[in-house]
N, CA, C and O atoms as a printed pandas DataFrame, in Angstrom:
     atom_number atom_name residue_name chain_id  residue_number  x_coord  y_coord  z_coord
0              1         N          MET        A               1  137.148  117.683   75.416
1              2        CA          MET        A               1  137.978  117.095   73.705
2              3         C          MET        A               1  137.475  118.425   73.567
3              4         O          MET        A               1  136.357  118.762   73.958
4              5         N          PRO        A               2  138.533  119.394   72.852
5              6        CA          PRO        A               2  138.556  120.084   71.926
6              7         C          PRO        A               2  137.803  119.859   70.266
7              8         O          PRO        A               2  138.183  118.957   69.519
8              9         N          SER        A               3  136.545  120.981   69.835
9             10        CA          SER        A               3  136.095  120.259   68.798
10            11         C          SER        A               3  136.795  120.370   67.770
11            12         O          SER        A               3  136.688  119.633   66.790
12            13         N          GLY        A               4  137.834  121.594   67.919
13            14        CA          GLY        A               4  138.572  122.431   66.677
14            15         C          GLY        A               4  137.635  123.106   65.943
15            16         O          GLY        A               4  137.925  123.391   64.780
16            17         N          MET        A               5  136.010  123.585   66.622
17            18        CA          MET        A               5  135.330  124.954   66.084
18            19         C          MET        A               5  136.240  125.525   66.674
19            20         O          MET        A               5  136.808  125.165   67.705
20            21         N          ASN        A               6  136.498  126.869   65.751
21            22        CA          ASN        A               6  136.188  128.525   66.914
22            23         C          ASN        A               6  135.700  129.215   65.716
23            24         O          ASN        A               6  135.408  128.837   64.582
24            25         N          ASP        A               7  135.704  130.346   66.321
25            26        CA          ASP        A               7  135.252  131.492   64.794
26            27         C          ASP        A               7  136.084  132.386   64.327
27            28         O          ASP        A               7  136.798  133.250   64.836
28            29         N          HIS        A               8  135.796  131.915   62.943
29            30        CA          HIS        A               8  137.430  132.355   62.254
30            31         C          HIS        A               8  136.728  133.871   61.479
31            32         O          HIS        A               8  137.068  135.008   61.153
32            33         N          MET        A               9  135.564  132.979   61.472
33            34        CA          MET        A               9  134.970  134.539   60.575
34            35         C          MET        A               9  134.143  135.529   61.008
35            36         O          MET        A               9  133.028  135.880   60.620
36            37         N          GLN        A              10  135.089  136.052   62.149
37            38        CA          GLN        A              10  134.240  137.185   63.699
38            39         C          GLN        A              10  135.495  138.519   62.382
39            40         O          GLN        A              10  136.539  138.405   61.740
40            41         N          PRO        A              11  134.823  139.220   62.561
41            42        CA          PRO        A              11  136.228  140.873   62.062
42            43         C          PRO        A              11  136.986  140.875   63.158
43            44         O          PRO        A              11  136.340  140.527   64.147
44            45         N          ASP        A              12  138.208  141.154   63.392
45            46        CA          ASP        A              12  139.230  141.353   64.537
46            47         C          ASP        A              12  138.849  142.992   64.317
47            48         O          ASP        A              12  138.097  143.105   65.286
48            49         N          SER        A              13  138.856  143.646   64.014
49            50        CA          SER        A              13  138.333  145.444   64.279
50            51         C          SER        A              13  137.155  145.755   63.905
51            52         O          SER        A              13  136.244  145.052   63.466
52            53         N          VAL        A              14  137.253  147.270   64.180
53            54        CA          VAL        A              14  136.162  148.253   63.846
54            55         C          VAL        A              14  136.437  148.379   62.214
55            56         O          VAL        A              14  135.534  148.525   61.390
56            57         N          ASP        A              15  137.623  148.309   61.949
57            58        CA          ASP        A              15  137.780  148.706   60.712
58            59         C          ASP        A              15  137.585  147.292   59.582
59            60         O          ASP        A              15  137.849  147.591   58.417
60            61         N          GLU        A              16  137.225  146.046   59.776
61            62        CA          GLU        A              16  137.537  145.362   59.399
62            63         C          GLU        A              16  135.802  144.901   59.130
63            64         O          GLU        A              16  135.136  144.553   58.155
64            65         N          GLY        A              17  135.608  145.076   60.256
65            66        CA          GLY        A              17  133.805  145.063   60.112
66            67         C          GLY        A              17  133.262  145.552   59.114
67            68         O          GLY        A              17  132.807  144.964   58.133
68            69         N          LYS        A              18  133.307  146.961   59.407
69            70        CA          LYS        A              18  132.883  148.093   58.224
70            71         C          LYS        A              18  133.145  148.060   57.499
71            72         O          LYS        A              18  132.329  148.658   56.797
72            73         N          SER        A              19  134.466  147.442   56.537
73            74        CA          SER        A              19  134.682  147.167   55.376
74            75         C          SER        A              19  134.132  145.775   54.952
75            76         O          SER        A              19  134.153  145.614   53.732
76            77         N          LEU        A              20  133.491  144.401   55.903
77            78        CA          LEU        A              20  132.991  143.546   55.494
78            79         C          LEU        A              20  130.802  144.198   55.082
79            80         O          LEU        A              20  129.875  143.789   54.383
80            81         N          ASP        A              21  131.039  145.308   56.030
81            82        CA          ASP        A              21  129.464  145.595   55.982
82            83         C          ASP        A              21  129.370  146.837   54.569
83            84         O          ASP        A              21  128.339  147.381   54.172
84            85         N          LEU        A              22  130.772  147.033   54.029
85            86        CA          LEU        A              22  130.091  147.496   53.088
86            87         C          LEU        A              22  130.284  147.125   51.633
87            88         O          LEU        A              22  130.087  147.824   50.639
88            89         N          VAL        A              23  130.909  145.306   51.758
89            90        CA          VAL        A              23  130.904  144.422   51.074
90            91         C          VAL        A              23  129.701  144.220   51.008
91            92         O          VAL        A              23  129.193  144.527   49.930
92            93         N          GLN        A              24  128.935  143.744   51.897
93            94        CA          GLN        A              24  127.462  143.109   51.531
94            95         C          GLN        A              24  126.610  144.274   51.297
95            96         O          GLN        A              24  125.669  143.939   50.577
96            97         N          ARG        A              25  126.568  145.474   51.609
97            98        CA          ARG        A              25  125.433  146.266   51.156
98            99         C          ARG        A              25  126.033  146.407   50.044
99           100         O          ARG        A              25  125.207  147.038   49.385
100          101         N          LEU        A              26  127.319  146.165   49.107
101          102        CA          LEU        A              26  126.899  146.621   47.437
102          103         C          LEU        A              26  126.953  145.391   47.443
103          104         O          LEU        A              26  125.903  145.690   46.875
104          105         N          LEU        A              27  127.148  143.631   47.514
105          106        CA          LEU        A              27  126.368  142.646   46.662
106          107         C          LEU        A              27  125.676  142.411   46.838
107          108         O          LEU        A              27  125.554  141.279   46.369
108          109         N          VAL        A              28  123.934  143.003   47.823
109          110        CA          VAL        A              28  122.785  142.839   48.743
110          111         C          VAL        A              28  121.982  144.335   47.024
111          112         O          VAL        A              28  120.931  144.308   46.383
112          113         N          SER        A              29  123.053  145.211   46.991
113          114        CA          SER        A              29  122.003  146.269   46.493
114          115         C          SER        A              29  122.560  146.102   44.695
115          116         O          SER        A              29  122.063  146.694   43.737
116          117         N          MET        A              30  124.052  144.825   44.662
117          118        CA          MET        A              30  123.874  145.192   43.242
118          119         C          MET        A              30  122.325  144.053   42.826
119          120         O          MET        A              30  121.375  144.306   42.085
120          121         N          LEU        A              31  122.615  142.799   43.654
121          122        CA          LEU        A              31  121.699  141.740   42.855
122          123         C          LEU        A              31  119.752  142.853   43.033
123          124         O          LEU        A              31  119.106  143.310   42.091
124          125         N          VAL        A              32  119.611  142.882   43.627
125          126        CA          VAL        A              32  118.591  144.000   43.623
126          127         C          VAL        A              32  118.120  145.019   42.859
127          128         O          VAL        A              32  116.938  145.214   42.576
128          129         N          GLY        A              33  119.093  145.690   42.516
129          130        CA          GLY        A              33  119.084  146.432   41.104
130          131         C          GLY        A              33  119.032  145.419   40.183
131          132         O          GLY        A              33  117.855  145.192   39.900
132          133         N          GLY        A              34  119.762  144.743   39.619
133          134        CA          GLY        A              34  119.858  144.129   38.770
134          135         C          GLY        A              34  118.768  143.210   38.164
135          136         O          GLY        A              34  118.459  143.131   36.975
136          137         N          ILE        A              35  118.050  142.278   39.602
137          138        CA          ILE        A              35  116.824  142.197   39.223
138          139         C          ILE        A              35  116.058  143.328   39.272
139          140         O          ILE        A              35  115.893  143.774   38.137
140          141         N          VAL        A              36  115.566  143.919   40.052
141          142        CA          VAL        A              36  114.250  144.935   39.586
142          143         C          VAL        A              36  114.441  145.858   38.416
143          144         O          VAL        A              36  113.481  146.536   38.049
144          145         N          GLY        A              37  116.036  145.976   37.565
145          146        CA          GLY        A              37  116.187  146.576   36.947
146          147         C          GLY        A              37  116.462  146.029   35.584
147          148         O          GLY        A              37  116.986  146.592   34.623
148          149         N          PHE        A              38  115.870  144.474   35.738
149          150        CA          PHE        A              38  115.957  143.664   34.551
150          151         C          PHE        A              38  114.263  143.567   34.785
151          152         O          PHE        A              38  113.756  144.493   34.152
152          153         N          VAL        A              39  113.501  142.973   35.297
153          154        CA          VAL        A              39  112.111  143.162   35.662
154          155         C          VAL        A              39  111.708  144.600   34.809
155          156         O          VAL        A              39  110.932  144.798   33.874
156          157         N          ALA        A              40  112.312  145.202   35.329
157          158        CA          ALA        A              40  111.603  147.341   34.382
158          159         C          ALA        A              40  111.961  146.817   33.241
159          160         O          ALA        A              40  110.981  146.772   32.498
160          161         N          SER        A              41  113.479  146.145   32.453
161          162        CA          SER        A              41  113.537  146.575   31.419
162          163         C          SER        A              41  112.909  145.862   30.316
163          164         O          SER        A              41  112.709  146.401   29.227
164          165         N          VAL        A              42  112.480  144.209   30.678
165          166        CA          VAL        A              42  111.106  143.788   29.900
166          167         C          VAL        A              42  110.588  143.838   29.934
167          168         O          VAL        A              42  109.883  143.058   29.293
168          169         N          LEU        A              43  110.102  144.678   30.609
169          170        CA          LEU        A              43  108.577  145.085   30.639
170          171         C          LEU        A              43  108.705  146.106   29.356
171          172         O          LEU        A              43  107.942  146.200   28.394
172          173         N          ALA        A              44  109.854  146.807   29.629
173          174        CA          ALA        A              44  109.630  148.202   29.482
174          175         C          ALA        A              44  109.529  147.600   27.450
175          176         O          ALA        A              44  108.907  147.994   26.464
176          177         N          LEU        A              45  110.681  146.337   27.782
177          178        CA          LEU        A              45  110.976  146.028   25.798
178          179         C          LEU        A              45  109.518  145.420   25.174
179          180         O          LEU        A              45  109.160  145.371   23.997
180          181         N          TYR        A              46  108.943  145.059   26.169
181          182        CA          TYR        A              46  107.472  144.090   25.743
182          183         C          TYR        A              46  106.816  145.448   25.377
183          184         O          TYR        A              46  106.530  145.617   24.191
184          185         N          VAL        A              47  106.480  146.680   26.489
185          186        CA          VAL        A              47  105.583  147.358   25.883
186          187         C          VAL        A              47  105.799  148.166   24.707
187          188         O          VAL        A              47  104.833  148.555   24.051
188          189         N          SER        A              48  106.883  148.427   24.413
189          190        CA          SER        A              48  107.402  148.698   23.260
190          191         C          SER        A              48  107.256  148.065   22.199
191          192         O          SER        A              48  106.582  148.304   21.197
192          193         N          THR        A              49  108.205  146.893   22.584
193          194        CA          THR        A              49  108.024  146.058   21.007
194          195         C          THR        A              49  106.157  145.424   20.342
195          196         O          THR        A              49  105.393  145.637   19.402
196          197         N          ARG        A              50  106.237  144.583   21.599
197          198        CA          ARG        A              50  104.328  143.604   21.389
198          199         C          ARG        A              50  103.173  143.923   21.675
199          200         O          ARG        A              50  102.132  143.439   21.229
200          201         N          ALA        A              51  103.405  145.339   22.967
201          202        CA          ALA        A              51  101.989  145.214   23.474
202          203         C          ALA        A              51  101.123  146.075   22.660
203          204         O          ALA        A              51   99.929  146.149   22.954
204          205         N          HIS        A              52  101.676  146.842   21.507
205          206        CA          HIS        A              52  100.680  147.751   20.333
206          207         C          HIS        A              52  100.040  146.169   19.948
207          208         O          HIS        A              52   98.836  145.963   20.098
208          209         N          THR        A              53  100.550  145.573   19.668
209          210        CA          THR        A              53   99.403  144.591   19.117
210          211         C          THR        A              53   99.130  143.432   19.455
211          212         O          THR        A              53   98.769  142.533   18.695
212          213         N          ASP        A              54   99.332  143.343   21.001
213          214        CA          ASP        A              54   98.360  142.272   21.927
214          215         C          ASP        A              54   97.630  142.562   22.888
215          216         O          ASP        A              54   96.853  141.698   23.295
216          217         N          LEU        A              55   97.676  143.974   23.578
217          218        CA          LEU        A              55   96.867  144.518   24.176
218          219         C          LEU        A              55   96.520  145.979   23.594
219          220         O          LEU        A              55   97.213  146.674   22.851
220          221         N          PRO        A              56   95.107  146.277   24.204
221          222        CA          PRO        A              56   94.139  147.662   23.715
222          223         C          PRO        A              56   95.138  148.307   24.489
223          224         O          PRO        A              56   95.827  147.793   25.371
224          225         N          ARG        A              57   95.162  149.703   24.007
225          226        CA          ARG        A              57   96.290  151.258   24.083
226          227         C          ARG        A              57   95.849  151.000   25.513
227          228         O          ARG        A              57   96.865  150.437   25.919
228          229         N          ASP        A              58   94.988  151.031   26.596
229          230        CA          ASP        A              58   94.904  151.776   27.405
230          231         C          ASP        A              58   95.644  150.751   28.647
231          232         O          ASP        A              58   95.821  151.133   29.804
232          233         N          SER        A              59   96.003  149.450   28.148
233          234        CA          SER        A              59   97.022  148.190   28.794
234          235         C          SER        A              59   97.924  148.528   28.527
235          236         O          SER        A              59   98.725  148.369   29.448
236          237         N          GLN        A              60   98.398  149.032   27.565
237          238        CA          GLN        A              60   99.838  149.401   27.171
238          239         C          GLN        A              60   99.744  150.740   28.084
239          240         O          GLN        A              60   99.480  150.551   29.271
240          241         N          ILE        A              61   99.903  151.850   27.718
241          242        CA          ILE        A              61   99.476  152.299   29.141
242          243         C          ILE        A              61   99.954  152.461   30.254
243          244         O          ILE        A              61  100.826  153.205   30.702
244          245         N          GLY        A              62   98.910  151.224   30.932
245          246        CA          GLY        A              62   99.324  150.803   32.359
246          247         C          GLY        A              62  100.495  150.051   32.451
247          248         O          GLY        A              62  101.154  150.144   33.487
248          249         N          LEU        A              63  100.945  149.175   31.364
249          250        CA          LEU        A              63  102.170  148.310   31.293
250          251         C          LEU        A              63  103.759  149.750   31.207
251          252         O          LEU        A              63  104.888  149.579   31.667
252          253         N          TRP        A              64  103.365  150.696   30.660
253          254        CA          TRP        A              64  104.136  151.585   31.066
254          255         C          TRP        A              64  104.606  152.167   32.033
255          256         O          TRP        A              64  105.735  152.187   32.522
256          257         N          VAL        A              65  103.270  152.848   32.392
257          258        CA          VAL        A              65  103.470  152.896   34.494
258          259         C          VAL        A              65  104.223  152.077   35.056
259          260         O          VAL        A              65  105.313  152.228   35.608
260          261         N          MET        A              66  103.457  151.012   34.854
261          262        CA          MET        A              66  104.349  150.528   35.308
262          263         C          MET        A              66  105.323  150.049   36.026
263          264         O          MET        A              66  105.554  149.712   37.187
264          265         N          THR        A              67  106.130  150.150   34.399
265          266        CA          THR        A              67  107.412  150.101   34.601
266          267         C          THR        A              67  108.188  150.541   35.426
267          268         O          THR        A              67  108.980  149.899   36.117
268          269         N          GLY        A              68  107.857  152.605   35.384
269          270        CA          GLY        A              68  107.958  153.621   36.386
270          271         C          GLY        A              68  108.291  153.451   37.142
271          272         O          GLY        A              68  109.415  153.612   37.618
272          273         N          VAL        A              69  106.805  152.804   37.738
273          274        CA          VAL        A              69  106.538  152.341   39.191
274          275         C          VAL        A              69  107.956  151.462   39.613
275          276         O          VAL        A              69  108.857  151.943   40.299
276          277         N          ILE        A              70  107.955  150.423   39.196
277          278        CA          ILE        A              70  109.068  149.037   39.544
278          279         C          ILE        A              70  110.213  149.500   39.294
279          280         O          ILE        A              70  110.923  148.956   40.140
280          281         N          GLY        A              71  110.972  150.275   38.562
281          282        CA          GLY        A              71  112.236  151.228   38.532
282          283         C          GLY        A              71  111.759  151.782   39.545
283          284         O          GLY        A              71  112.263  151.214   40.514
284          285         N          LEU        A              72  111.078  152.565   39.874
285          286        CA          LEU        A              72  111.184  153.869   40.947
286          287         C          LEU        A              72  111.304  153.057   42.270
287          288         O          LEU        A              72  112.184  153.457   43.032
288          289         N          CYS        A              73  110.375  151.698   42.781
289          290        CA          CYS        A              73  110.634  151.286   43.583
290          291         C          CYS        A              73  112.369  150.521   44.329
291          292         O          CYS        A              73  113.054  150.757   45.324
292          293         N          GLY        A              74  112.468  149.336   42.886
293          294        CA          GLY        A              74  114.039  149.208   42.961
294          295         C          GLY        A              74  115.074  150.268   42.841
295          296         O          GLY        A              74  116.016  149.901   43.544
296          297         N          SER        A              75  115.334  151.360   42.307
297          298        CA          SER        A              75  116.239  152.583   42.887
298          299         C          SER        A              75  115.953  153.180   44.365
299          300         O          SER        A              75  116.892  153.794   44.871
300          301         N          ALA        A              76  114.631  153.053   45.191
301          302        CA          ALA        A              76  114.507  153.390   46.650
302          303         C          ALA        A              76  114.716  151.980   46.795
303          304         O          ALA        A              76  115.391  152.068   45.769
304          305         N          ALA        A              77  114.770  150.999   47.030
305          306        CA          ALA        A              77  115.337  149.978   47.617
306          307         C          ALA        A              77  116.650  149.966   47.884
307          308         O          ALA        A              77  117.135  149.709   48.986
308          309         N          VAL        A              78  117.617  150.411   46.284
309          310        CA          VAL        A              78  119.329  150.494   46.469
310          311         C          VAL        A              78  119.891  151.795   47.463
311          312         O          VAL        A              78  120.870  151.827   48.207
312          313         N          LEU        A              79  119.031  152.673   47.210
313          314        CA          LEU        A              79  119.143  153.382   48.058
314          315         C          LEU        A              79  119.101  153.425   49.716
315          316         O          LEU        A              79  120.069  153.742   50.408
316          317         N          VAL        A              80  118.176  153.155   50.074
317          318        CA          VAL        A              80  117.612  152.125   51.174
318          319         C          VAL        A              80  119.290  151.222   52.026
319          320         O          VAL        A              80  120.090  151.530   52.909
320          321         N          LEU        A              81  119.047  149.840   50.929
321          322        CA          LEU        A              81  119.788  149.480   51.339
322          323         C          LEU        A              81  121.010  149.677   51.530
323          324         O          LEU        A              81  121.725  148.831   52.066
324          325         N          ASN        A              82  121.417  150.775   51.138
325          326        CA          ASN        A              82  122.841  152.103   51.010
326          327         C          ASN        A              82  123.084  153.295   52.029
327          328         O          ASN        A              82  123.771  154.303   51.863
328          329         N          ARG        A              83  122.396  152.937   53.037
329          330        CA          ARG        A              83  121.468  153.945   54.042
330          331         C          ARG        A              83  121.203  155.540   53.406
331          332         O          ARG        A              83  121.379  156.628   53.954
332          333         N          LYS        A              84  120.704  155.206   52.016
333          334        CA          LYS        A              84  120.384  156.705   51.757
334          335         C          LYS        A              84  119.017  157.190   51.656
335          336         O          LYS        A              84  118.293  156.200   51.559
336          337         N          ARG        A              85  118.259  158.376   51.631
337          338        CA          ARG        A              85  117.234  158.228   51.861
338          339         C          ARG        A              85  116.304  157.756   50.719
339          340         O          ARG        A              85  116.781  157.853   49.588
340          341         N          PRO        A              86  115.059  157.264   50.834
341          342        CA          PRO        A              86  114.165  156.830   49.271
342          343         C          PRO        A              86  114.471  158.241   48.779
343          344         O          PRO        A              86  115.685  158.440   48.835
344          345         N          TRP        A              87  114.069  158.856   48.508
345          346        CA          TRP        A              87  113.794  160.535   47.684
346          347         C          TRP        A              87  114.891  161.165   47.754
347          348         O          TRP        A              87  114.753  162.385   47.839
348          349         N          HIS        A              88  116.295  160.645   47.748
349          350        CA          HIS        A              88  117.408  161.099   47.373
350          351         C          HIS        A              88  116.958  160.947   45.659
351          352         O          HIS        A              88  116.116  160.142   45.260
352          353         N          PRO        A              89  117.888  162.115   44.584
353          354        CA          PRO        A              89  117.521  162.518   43.750
354          355         C          PRO        A              89  117.688  161.344   42.727
355          356         O          PRO        A              89  117.034  161.241   41.689
356          357         N          ALA        A              90  118.720  160.411   43.190
357          358        CA          ALA        A              90  119.267  159.365   42.517
358          359         C          ALA        A              90  118.141  158.426   42.314
359          360         O          ALA        A              90  118.455  157.289   41.959
360          361         N          VAL        A              91  116.706  158.735   42.497
361          362        CA          VAL        A              91  115.731  157.531   42.708
362          363         C          VAL        A              91  114.805  157.431   41.060
363          364         O          VAL        A              91  113.857  156.798   40.596
364          365         N          VAL        A              92  116.004  158.727   40.509
365          366        CA          VAL        A              92  114.992  159.288   38.859
366          367         C          VAL        A              92  115.629  158.405   38.240
367          368         O          VAL        A              92  115.053  158.056   37.210
368          369         N          LEU        A              93  116.828  157.768   38.493
369          370        CA          LEU        A              93  117.453  156.682   37.533
370          371         C          LEU        A              93  116.490  155.348   37.356
371          372         O          LEU        A              93  116.458  154.738   36.287
372          373         N          GLY        A              94  115.999  155.100   38.081
373          374        CA          GLY        A              94  114.654  154.194   38.092
374          375         C          GLY        A              94  113.767  154.467   36.731
375          376         O          GLY        A              94  113.259  153.520   36.130
376          377         N          LEU        A              95  113.624  155.742   36.315
377          378        CA          LEU        A              95  112.897  155.671   34.998
378          379         C          LEU        A              95  113.422  155.306   33.834
379          380         O          LEU        A              95  112.934  154.946   32.762
380          381         N          ALA        A              96  114.813  155.506   34.347
381          382        CA          ALA        A              96  114.813  155.010   32.739
382          383         C          ALA        A              96  114.703  154.446   31.563
383          384         O          ALA        A              96  115.061  154.721   30.418
384          385         N          PRO        A              97  113.885  153.230   32.309
385          386        CA          PRO        A              97  113.315  152.298   31.692
386          387         C          PRO        A              97  112.359  152.924   30.423
387          388         O          PRO        A              97  112.416  152.985   29.195
388          389         N          MET        A              98  111.498  153.324   31.458
389          390        CA          MET        A              98  110.236  154.264   31.147
390          391         C          MET        A              98  110.586  155.211   30.572
391          392         O          MET        A              98  109.649  155.636   29.896
392          393         N          VAL        A              99  111.402  155.754   30.476
393          394        CA          VAL        A              99  111.566  156.645   29.340
394          395         C          VAL        A              99  111.833  156.400   28.199
395          396         O          VAL        A              99  111.355  157.015   27.246
396          397         N          VAL        A             100  112.979  155.068   28.082
397          398        CA          VAL        A             100  112.945  154.739   26.812
398          399         C          VAL        A             100  111.971  154.125   25.979
399          400         O          VAL        A             100  112.059  154.133   24.751
400          401         N          ALA        A             101  110.803  153.454   26.777
401          402        CA          ALA        A             101  110.295  152.592   25.776
402          403         C          ALA        A             101  108.777  154.053   25.770
403          404         O          ALA        A             101  107.594  154.019   25.430
404          405         N          ALA        A             102  109.403  154.802   26.159
405          406        CA          ALA        A             102  107.834  156.269   25.668
406          407         C          ALA        A             102  107.892  156.639   24.237
407          408         O          ALA        A             102  107.049  156.744   23.346
408          409         N          PHE        A             103  109.100  156.791   24.315
409          410        CA          PHE        A             103  109.644  156.788   22.157
410          411         C          PHE        A             103  108.580  155.648   21.487
411          412         O          PHE        A             103  107.508  156.030   21.020
412          413         N          TRP        A             104  108.915  154.406   21.480
413          414        CA          TRP        A             104  107.940  153.604   20.857
414          415         C          TRP        A             104  106.486  153.695   21.499
415          416         O          TRP        A             104  105.666  153.735   20.582
416          417         N          VAL        A             105  105.853  153.743   22.794
417          418        CA          VAL        A             105  104.493  154.286   23.125
418          419         C          VAL        A             105  103.992  155.144   22.818
419          420         O          VAL        A             105  102.791  155.050   22.565
420          421         N          PHE        A             106  104.531  156.150   22.716
421          422        CA          PHE        A             106  104.136  157.449   22.356
422          423         C          PHE        A             106  104.097  157.608   20.659
423          424         O          PHE        A             106  103.702  158.764   20.501
424          425         N          ARG        A             107  104.254  157.174   19.689
425          426        CA          ARG        A             107  104.808  157.976   18.787
426          427         C          ARG        A             107  103.289  157.139   17.663
427          428         O          ARG        A             107  103.142  157.463   16.484
């Protein structure tokens, strides 16, 4: 008795498999970039608005540096997911929240 279960989700051609791989990489890299970028942006927002009243100066600068580290790690992860080198020049985009927050941290 046939179960009626066959494998319809397998790509039929090499081009279809490459297309499916591209979509999966783009989706995962958007999720990773979005989540890590959100964390770095919220931390930069906190450092630039509330940290000067809540924390001592050295802790504020430490959180500011961690904003950059988190951003760099997130952008490197997105590059690795897209089969690029993690030292690609685009990794500098991860420093964007840190650079924006620097105006308020050092004024």
